[in-house]
Backbone bond lengths (Angstrom), bond angles and torsions (degrees), N, CA, C in turn:
res aa  C-N    CA-C-N  psi(-1)  N-CA   C-N-CA  omega(-1)  CA-C   N-CA-C  phi
1 M - - - 1.444 - - 1.518 110.03 -
2 T 1.301 114.05 149.56 1.463 118.43 179.08 1.524 110.03 -78.90
3 T 1.320 115.33 161.54 1.463 121.12 179.86 1.529 111.02 -63.46
4 K 1.335 115.63 -39.22 1.457 120.14 -179.70 1.535 110.71 -61.88
5 R 1.315 115.83 -42.14 1.457 120.98 -179.98 1.531 110.88 -65.45
6 L 1.305 117.30 -40.85 1.460 121.25 178.92 1.524 111.18 -64.26
7 R 1.342 116.89 -40.23 1.468 120.06 178.06 1.526 110.81 -63.43
8 R 1.344 116.06 -42.76 1.461 120.87 -179.80 1.530 110.20 -62.19
9 R 1.334 116.60 -42.29 1.454 121.09 179.27 1.535 110.18 -63.46
10 G 1.300 116.99 -40.47 1.463 121.31 178.40 1.519 112.17 -64.05
11 R 1.341 117.33 -39.14 1.468 120.53 178.60 1.530 110.27 -65.48
12 R 1.337 116.77 -40.94 1.467 120.22 178.20 1.520 110.61 -61.49
13 R 1.315 116.12 -42.77 1.462 120.36 179.83 1.520 110.50 -61.24
14 L 1.338 116.15 -42.59 1.459 120.19 179.11 1.528 111.33 -64.71
15 R 1.346 116.94 -39.83 1.464 120.35 178.30 1.524 111.14 -62.45
16 R 1.345 116.52 -42.20 1.466 119.68 179.31 1.519 110.69 -64.26
17 Q 1.330 116.96 -40.23 1.457 120.31 179.50 1.524 111.28 -66.61
18 A 1.326 116.66 -30.31 1.459 121.04 179.65 1.530 111.38 -79.30
19 G 1.344 117.76 -9.26 1.451 120.47 176.93 1.511 114.14 98.15
20 E 1.314 118.02 7.43 1.449 119.83 177.92 1.521 109.47 -77.77
21 G 1.316 117.00 158.72 1.457 122.27 179.48 1.511 109.90 128.52
22 H 1.306 116.33 -169.40 1.460 121.76 -178.72 1.517 109.67 -87.07
23 G 1.316 116.74 138.40 1.456 120.09 178.48 1.513 111.07 -162.11
24 V 1.326 116.22 167.39 1.449 122.68 177.72 1.512 107.07 -116.52
25 G 1.305 116.86 134.79 1.461 120.75 -178.89 1.518 111.84 -60.58
26 G 1.314 117.19 133.69 1.455 122.14 176.41 1.523 114.20 89.27
27 C 1.314 118.05 -30.62 1.465 121.30 -175.89 1.529 111.21 -76.27
28 G 1.295 117.03 -42.38 1.454 121.03 -177.31 1.512 113.43 89.81
29 Y 1.314 117.63 -9.11 1.467 121.04 179.16 1.520 108.91 -77.21
30 R 1.335 117.49 129.31 1.452 122.16 179.50 1.520 108.23 -130.08
31 T 1.311 116.02 144.26 1.446 120.50 -178.92 1.511 110.29 -144.48
32 K 1.316 114.57 159.88 1.458 121.17 179.26 1.526 110.75 -81.50
33 H 1.329 117.68 -27.67 1.456 122.59 -175.37 1.524 110.57 -117.31
34 S 1.324 117.14 136.30 1.462 120.72 -177.95 1.531 112.13 -67.74
35 V 1.328 118.40 -24.79 1.467 121.69 179.52 1.525 110.44 -62.79
36 T 1.319 117.18 -45.28 1.466 119.75 -179.77 1.524 110.90 -69.12
37 L 1.325 117.69 -22.81 1.460 120.84 176.30 1.528 109.92 -66.78
38 T 1.332 117.42 -45.34 1.467 119.86 178.66 1.523 110.96 -67.52
39 Q 1.320 117.47 -32.46 1.459 119.71 176.19 1.522 110.30 -64.51
40 N 1.325 117.46 -37.20 1.461 121.78 178.64 1.522 110.93 -67.31
41 I 1.318 117.83 -38.00 1.459 121.60 -178.82 1.527 110.98 -68.88
42 D 1.347 117.53 -38.27 1.456 122.45 -175.51 1.527 114.06 -79.53
43 V 1.311 119.15 -3.82 1.468 122.19 -175.97 1.529 110.01 -70.12
44 V 1.345 115.70 132.21 1.457 121.89 174.70 1.527 106.74 -111.38
45 W 1.314 116.21 114.70 1.460 120.33 -179.31 1.514 109.52 -87.32
46 R 1.323 116.69 138.60 1.456 122.81 177.25 1.523 107.89 -113.84
47 D 1.312 116.25 121.90 1.460 122.37 -178.01 1.523 110.69 -102.03
48 C 1.326 116.08 144.85 1.459 120.80 173.02 1.527 106.95 -73.77
49 L 1.313 116.89 130.19 1.461 121.16 -174.57 1.524 113.41 -93.25
50 E 1.323 117.08 6.24 1.463 119.88 178.43 1.524 110.27 -72.77
51 L 1.304 115.99 144.27 1.458 122.62 -177.33 1.532 111.35 -59.80
52 G 1.309 117.15 124.39 1.458 122.74 177.25 1.518 115.26 82.89
53 C 1.328 118.81 -1.68 1.466 121.56 -178.80 1.527 109.25 -94.66
54 E 1.321 116.38 129.63 1.459 121.21 -178.07 1.524 112.61 -107.29
55 F 1.347 117.81 17.29 1.461 121.29 -179.21 1.519 109.93 -65.91
56 R 1.335 115.61 137.68 1.456 122.86 -178.52 1.519 108.76 -143.42
57 T 1.335 117.50 136.58 1.453 120.74 -178.70 1.524 110.43 -146.94
58 K 1.324 115.23 163.87 1.462 120.90 177.88 1.518 111.58 -93.80
59 Q 1.329 117.71 -19.20 1.464 121.16 -173.74 1.523 111.31 -112.84
60 K 1.338 114.75 134.63 1.462 121.45 -178.01 1.526 111.42 -61.48
61 G 1.335 117.46 -37.70 1.460 121.81 -179.71 1.520 112.42 -63.15
62 N 1.328 117.07 -38.70 1.467 120.59 178.78 1.524 111.03 -65.31
63 L 1.340 116.63 -36.67 1.464 120.22 177.97 1.528 110.34 -66.26
64 K 1.321 116.90 -39.76 1.458 121.47 179.42 1.532 110.91 -63.16
65 V 1.328 116.80 -44.74 1.470 121.49 178.44 1.526 110.34 -64.41
66 H 1.333 117.36 -41.76 1.468 121.50 178.83 1.527 110.82 -60.56
67 R 1.331 116.42 -46.57 1.464 120.08 -178.08 1.527 111.16 -64.01
68 A 1.326 117.23 -36.75 1.469 120.37 178.90 1.528 111.07 -71.62
69 D 1.335 117.49 -43.99 1.468 121.39 -176.52 1.523 112.95 -72.31
70 V 1.315 116.67 -45.40 1.461 120.36 -172.77 1.527 112.59 -90.29
71 H 1.329 116.84 -42.85 1.462 120.35 -172.96 1.534 113.58 -106.80
72 D 1.319 118.92 -1.84 1.473 124.05 -178.84 1.532 112.66 57.24
73 I 1.329 117.32 36.39 1.466 122.44 178.02 1.525 107.53 -99.08
74 G 1.324 116.35 127.54 1.461 120.64 -179.00 1.517 112.47 69.33
75 L 1.311 116.62 27.51 1.462 122.33 -174.40 1.525 111.06 -91.74
76 T 1.304 116.34 133.46 1.458 122.67 173.97 1.524 107.55 -124.88
77 W 1.336 116.59 119.89 1.454 120.27 178.96 1.520 109.27 -76.82
78 L 1.310 117.60 134.78 1.463 123.64 179.56 1.529 109.03 -107.24
79 D 1.328 116.37 132.73 1.469 121.87 -179.63 1.522 110.40 -94.43
80 C 1.316 115.90 148.84 1.461 121.43 175.10 1.528 108.29 -66.78
81 P 1.344 117.99 133.59 1.458 119.98 -177.76 1.537 114.30 -74.63
82 E 1.321 118.06 -10.92 1.465 121.21 179.67 1.528 110.04 -70.06
83 P 1.332 118.06 138.71 1.467 119.91 177.50 1.531 110.60 -66.76
84 N 1.306 115.91 145.39 1.473 124.23 179.01 1.530 113.29 65.02
85 C 1.318 117.89 19.16 1.465 120.58 176.77 1.525 108.15 -108.74
86 S 1.306 116.70 126.82 1.466 121.07 -176.65 1.522 112.47 -98.55
87 Y 1.325 117.78 11.40 1.470 121.43 -178.09 1.528 110.73 -67.41
88 K 1.323 116.92 135.01 1.464 123.44 175.83 1.519 108.49 -129.95
89 A 1.341 115.82 149.65 1.460 119.88 -179.98 1.523 110.06 -144.78
90 K 1.327 115.15 160.66 1.458 120.87 178.64 1.522 111.81 -85.92
91 Q 1.338 117.11 -26.65 1.460 120.83 -176.15 1.524 110.74 -123.08
92 K 1.339 114.86 146.21 1.458 121.70 -179.09 1.531 111.59 -60.77
93 S 1.324 116.88 -35.96 1.465 120.75 -179.05 1.534 111.23 -63.81
94 S 1.319 117.31 -32.82 1.461 120.65 178.39 1.526 111.33 -67.38
95 I 1.330 116.45 -36.13 1.467 120.84 177.12 1.528 109.55 -64.52
96 K 1.339 116.64 -42.31 1.468 120.69 179.75 1.527 110.92 -62.88
97 V 1.324 117.07 -45.49 1.468 121.72 -179.41 1.530 109.87 -64.53
98 H 1.321 116.80 -38.59 1.466 121.54 179.59 1.533 110.68 -60.64
99 G 1.315 117.34 -41.02 1.452 121.28 -177.08 1.510 114.99 -77.47
100 V 1.331 118.42 -14.80 1.466 122.07 -175.34 1.523 111.96 -66.51
101 G 1.302 118.04 -48.66 1.460 120.83 -173.43 1.515 114.47 -90.25
102 V 1.329 117.66 4.91 1.464 120.05 -176.23 1.524 109.83 -89.30
103 T 1.319 116.41 123.42 1.463 122.12 174.64 1.529 106.87 -120.84
104 W 1.309 115.87 121.70 1.460 120.13 -179.95 1.526 110.15 -91.58
105 H 1.322 116.52 134.95 1.457 122.85 177.71 1.525 108.13 -118.77
106 A 1.312 115.82 123.72 1.460 120.49 -178.63 1.527 109.76 -95.78
107 C 1.308 114.19 150.58 1.470 120.93 176.66 1.532 108.74 -68.37
108 T 1.329 117.14 139.73 1.472 121.30 -176.73 1.528 113.10 -90.05
109 E 1.335 117.59 -5.05 1.469 121.01 178.48 1.527 109.75 -69.28
110 L 1.296 116.95 141.27 1.458 123.20 -179.30 1.536 110.08 -64.40
111 G 1.317 116.44 127.03 1.465 121.45 177.91 1.518 114.33 85.98
112 C 1.309 119.42 -6.25 1.465 122.17 179.43 1.527 109.40 -90.30
113 E 1.332 116.72 130.58 1.462 121.18 -179.55 1.526 112.55 -107.07
114 Y 1.315 117.27 16.82 1.457 121.00 -177.53 1.534 110.99 -68.38
115 K 1.340 116.26 134.50 1.467 122.47 175.34 1.504 108.05 -129.31
116 A 1.317 115.14 148.07 1.473 120.39 178.34 1.522 109.12 -139.40
117 K 1.327 115.11 150.07 1.461 120.60 175.07 1.520 109.08 -86.61
118 K 1.295 115.45 150.89 1.460 118.61 175.59 1.490 109.04 -103.08
């Protein structure tokens, strides 16, 4: 980097430390760019309403997953589709991951239906 560029970067750092930049009164949020300021203003926070829970998120989907995982609200247990498998999971992705590494080995004796996982 050139010396001029380094000096400019140092001045910006000093301005930020002095409290200059874009901000909203009372909020305390400060930013270098006005675009991120409007993004901060438009944010809608969603709080978990369960007693004693301090979880907070910006996205409705994250709140739904949190409530199902932590508080068992709106939870549906999913069963493994493989026969004779008792595995259950809260999320569809867990069922998929569970089935990936499973290899079934059948007994080679005539008339035997025994299967085992490796």
